[in-house]
C-alpha positions as CSV (number, residue, x, y, z in Angstrom):
1,M,22.1,11.6,-1.7
2,K,21.6,13.4,1.6
3,Q,20.7,11.1,4.5
4,D,17.5,11.7,6.4
5,I,18.1,12.5,10.1
6,I,16.8,10.2,12.8
7,E,13.9,12.0,14.6
8,S,11.5,11.0,17.3
9,G,8.1,9.8,16.2
10,A,9.2,8.8,12.7
11,I,9.2,5.4,10.9
12,Y,12.3,4.3,9.1
13,H,13.5,1.6,6.8
14,I,17.1,1.1,8.1
15,F,19.5,-0.9,6.1
16,N,23.2,-1.4,5.4
17,Q,25.7,-3.9,4.1
18,G,29.2,-5.1,4.7
19,N,32.0,-2.9,3.5
20,N,33.0,-4.0,0.0
21,K,29.9,-6.3,0.2
22,E,31.7,-8.6,2.5
23,N,29.8,-10.8,4.9
24,I,28.8,-9.2,8.2
25,F,27.4,-12.5,9.6
26,I,30.0,-15.2,9.5
27,E,28.3,-17.9,11.5
28,E,24.9,-18.5,13.2
29,K,25.9,-17.0,16.6
30,N,26.6,-13.6,14.9
31,Y,22.9,-13.3,13.8
32,Y,21.8,-13.9,17.4
33,Y,24.3,-11.4,18.8
34,F,23.1,-8.8,16.4
35,L,19.5,-9.4,17.5
36,Y,20.6,-9.2,21.1
37,L,22.2,-5.8,20.4
38,I,19.0,-4.6,18.7
39,K,17.2,-5.5,21.9
40,K,19.8,-3.8,24.1
41,Y,20.2,-0.6,22.1
42,L,17.1,0.0,20.0
43,L,14.1,-1.4,22.0
44,P,14.5,1.4,24.6
45,I,14.1,4.0,21.8
46,A,12.0,2.3,19.1
47,D,9.3,-0.1,18.2
48,I,10.6,-2.8,15.8
49,Y,8.1,-3.7,13.1
50,C,10.1,-6.2,11.2
51,Y,13.7,-7.2,10.3
52,C,15.7,-9.5,8.0
53,L,19.4,-10.4,8.4
54,L,21.3,-11.8,5.5
55,K,25.0,-12.7,5.2
56,N,26.2,-9.4,3.9
57,H,23.4,-7.0,4.8
58,F,20.3,-6.3,6.9
59,H,17.0,-4.6,6.9
60,L,15.1,-3.1,9.9
61,L,11.7,-1.4,9.9
62,L,11.0,0.6,13.0
63,K,9.4,3.6,14.6
64,V,11.4,5.8,16.8
65,K,9.4,6.5,20.0
66,D,7.7,9.9,20.5
67,L,9.8,12.5,22.3
68,A,7.9,12.1,25.5
69,D,8.6,8.3,25.5
70,L,12.3,8.5,24.8
71,P,14.8,8.1,27.6
72,E,16.1,11.5,28.7
73,K,19.6,11.0,27.4
74,F,18.4,10.3,23.9
75,K,15.8,13.1,23.6
76,T,18.2,15.3,21.7
77,K,20.2,12.4,20.2
78,P,17.9,9.6,19.1
79,Y,20.5,8.5,16.6
80,L,23.0,7.6,19.3
81,P,21.7,4.1,20.0
82,F,22.1,3.2,16.3
83,S,25.7,4.2,16.4
84,N,26.2,2.3,19.7
85,L,24.7,-0.9,18.2
86,F,26.7,-0.9,15.0
87,N,30.0,0.1,16.8
88,A,29.5,-2.7,19.3
89,Y,28.8,-5.3,16.6
90,A,31.7,-4.2,14.4
91,K,34.1,-4.4,17.4
92,S,32.9,-7.8,18.3
93,I,33.3,-9.2,14.8
94,N,36.7,-7.6,14.4
95,K,37.9,-9.1,17.6
96,A,36.4,-12.6,17.1
97,Y,37.7,-12.9,13.5
98,N,40.9,-11.1,13.8
99,R,40.0,-8.4,11.3
100,T,40.6,-4.7,11.2
101,G,38.8,-1.7,9.6
102,S,35.3,-0.8,8.9
103,L,32.7,-3.7,8.9
104,F,29.8,-1.7,7.4
105,K,29.6,0.7,4.5
106,E,30.4,4.2,5.6
107,H,26.8,5.5,6.2
108,L,23.8,3.8,7.7
109,Q,21.1,3.8,5.0
110,R,17.7,5.0,6.1
111,N,14.5,6.0,4.4
112,R,11.7,7.7,6.2
113,V,8.4,6.0,5.7
114,A,5.7,8.7,5.1
115,D,2.7,6.7,4.2
116,E,0.9,3.4,5.0
117,K,1.0,2.1,1.4
118,Y,4.8,2.3,1.4
119,L,4.9,0.7,4.9
120,I,2.9,-2.3,3.8
121,Q,5.1,-2.7,0.7
122,L,8.2,-2.6,2.9
123,V,7.0,-5.3,5.3
124,A,6.7,-7.7,2.4
125,Y,9.9,-6.5,0.8
126,I,11.9,-7.1,3.9
127,H,10.4,-10.5,4.6
128,L,10.9,-11.6,1.0
129,N,14.6,-10.5,0.9
130,P,15.9,-14.0,1.4
131,V,14.1,-15.0,-1.7
132,K,15.4,-12.0,-3.7
133,H,19.0,-13.0,-2.8
134,Q,18.4,-16.7,-3.3
135,F,19.1,-17.8,0.3
136,T,15.8,-19.7,0.3
137,E,12.6,-20.1,-1.6
138,N,10.6,-20.5,1.6
139,Y,10.9,-17.2,3.3
140,K,8.3,-18.3,5.9
141,N,10.9,-20.5,7.5
142,Y,14.0,-18.3,7.1
143,P,15.5,-18.2,10.6
144,Y,16.8,-14.6,10.6
145,S,13.6,-12.8,9.8
146,S,10.7,-11.5,11.9
147,Y,8.1,-13.2,9.6
148,S,7.5,-16.2,11.9
149,A,7.1,-13.9,14.9
150,Y,3.8,-12.7,13.5
151,F,2.4,-16.2,13.7
152,S,3.8,-17.2,17.1
153,Q,1.9,-17.1,20.4
154,K,5.2,-16.5,22.2
155,E,6.3,-13.1,23.6
156,T,8.3,-11.2,21.0
157,N,10.2,-8.0,20.7
158,I,8.4,-7.3,17.4
159,N,5.6,-4.8,17.7
160,R,3.0,-6.8,15.7
161,N,-0.2,-5.0,16.6
162,Y,0.3,-1.9,14.4
163,I,1.4,-3.8,11.3
164,L,-1.4,-6.4,11.7
165,S,-3.9,-3.6,12.0
166,L,-2.8,-2.4,8.5
167,F,-3.4,-5.9,7.1
168,E,-6.6,-6.3,9.3
169,N,-5.7,-9.9,10.2
170,L,-3.1,-12.7,9.9
171,E,-4.8,-14.2,6.9
172,N,-4.4,-11.0,4.9
173,F,-0.9,-10.6,6.1
174,E,0.1,-14.1,4.8
175,Y,-1.9,-13.6,1.6
176,W,-0.2,-10.3,0.9
177,H,3.3,-11.9,1.3
178,D,2.3,-14.8,-0.9
179,L,0.9,-12.5,-3.6
180,K,4.0,-10.4,-3.5
181,K,6.2,-13.4,-3.9
182,I,4.2,-14.4,-7.0
183,K,4.5,-10.9,-8.4
184,Y,8.0,-10.5,-7.2
185,A,9.1,-8.2,-10.0
186,G,6.3,-5.8,-9.1
187,I,7.4,-5.4,-5.5
188,I,11.0,-4.6,-6.5
189,E,9.7,-1.9,-8.9
190,D,7.4,-0.5,-6.1
191,I,10.3,-0.2,-3.6
192,E,12.8,1.1,-6.0
193,S,10.5,3.8,-7.1
194,Y,10.3,5.0,-3.5
195,D,14.0,4.8,-2.9
196,N,15.0,6.9,-5.9
């Protein structure tokens, strides 16, 4: 399947997994370092809507900034910060754990999000991923997800306003996630039908 190019002004579901399905996060500090690298490399060029990091893969939902808002050096290469992030992370893991070779699968997976219905589905899908992979039954307290950032009064790097406007308020946001957890088989079908 041909990969969609990264373009300014577009929304993407970005995901990848460890090479041969191996773990890309070995211990707690790895998750936080990956989030630090997202802040360093992606925040200058994108609005992050949500994320979830699991032992052997990750999901990001983001919008690449409009061309006028991109730093000059990335206007013609908005994909470059993604490459920089994943190269920096892979090098750090290889050095820290005395490993060699590729950490991630060959190509960064990305799907352009063309409509709000799909976007709303993706927010719940990403936040419910720890349940899908049986890391926890309580996705609301999963520590490596953006879900709790939506309920916090603290400053966050998550751009909550646009997503909350789609749900209208926090109560609907929470209700939608709870409903999707109950109807979990349905959300998987919804997402898979978009990905094929």
